[in-house]
C-alpha positions in Angstrom: 13.5 -3.8 27.9 14.6 -0.6 26.5 17.6 -0.5 24.0 20.0 2.0 24.0 21.7 4.2 20.8 25.2 3.7 21.2 26.4 7.4 20.2 23.4 9.1 20.7 22.3 8.9 23.9 18.2 8.3 22.8 17.0 5.2 24.2 14.6 3.0 21.8 11.6 0.5 22.8 12.7 -3.3 22.2 11.4 -4.3 19.2 9.3 -7.5 19.5 11.1 -11.0 19.1 9.0 -13.3 16.5 9.1 -16.8 16.8 9.1 -18.2 13.2 7.4 -20.9 14.4 4.5 -19.4 15.5 4.4 -17.0 11.8 5.2 -20.6 10.0 2.6 -22.0 11.8 0.2 -19.7 10.5 1.2 -20.1 7.6 0.3 -23.1 7.0 -3.1 -22.5 8.4 -4.0 -19.9 6.1 -2.9 -22.2 3.4 -5.0 -25.3 4.8 -8.0 -23.0 5.3 -7.2 -21.4 1.8 -8.8 -24.4 0.3 -12.1 -24.5 1.8 -12.7 -21.0 0.2 -13.4 -20.6 -3.6 -12.9 -16.5 -3.5 -9.6 -16.7 -1.4 -6.8 -16.7 -4.0 -3.9 -17.8 -2.1 -0.8 -17.1 -4.8 0.9 -15.0 -2.7 1.3 -17.3 0.7 2.5 -20.4 -1.4 5.2 -18.0 -2.8 5.8 -16.8 0.8 5.9 -20.7 2.2 8.1 -21.4 -0.9 10.6 -18.3 0.5 11.2 -19.1 3.9 11.7 -22.7 2.6 14.2 -21.5 0.4 15.7 -18.9 2.9 14.8 -20.0 6.7 13.3 -16.5 7.4 10.3 -14.8 7.1 10.3 -10.7 5.6 8.7 -7.7 7.8 6.2 -7.6 5.2 6.0 -10.9 4.8 5.2 -11.4 8.6 2.4 -8.6 8.2 0.8 -9.7 5.5 0.7 -13.6 7.2 -0.6 -11.5 10.5 -2.8 -9.4 8.7 -4.7 -12.2 6.8 -5.1 -14.2 10.5 -6.7 -11.5 12.2 -9.1 -10.5 9.5 -10.4 -13.4 8.3 -10.5 -15.0 12.2 -8.0 -18.4 10.9 -7.8 -19.1 14.9 -11.6 -18.9 15.2 -11.6 -21.6 12.2 -9.0 -23.5 13.0 -10.9 -24.3 16.4 -13.9 -25.4 15.0 -12.1 -27.5 12.9 -10.5 -28.8 16.0 -13.6 -29.4 17.9 -14.9 -30.9 14.8 -12.5 -33.8 15.1 
């Protein structure tokens, strides 16, 4: 649904709504996954988690970093495989 810019008459596309619980869950999964990978340094993600716990929200850059790692390293597949083994 588009948004109208009040004074300009421009119509901007609506921004997607991020559900922080989804991002928080992905962050937790990345940290858990990183414990199984010797070559992956999760220091940044521990910092993101600490920041989230302190302020209650993610920055846009933090959300992008979480999504990028989630996608690049196929954390969803790892999570499915882990669940199947239980």
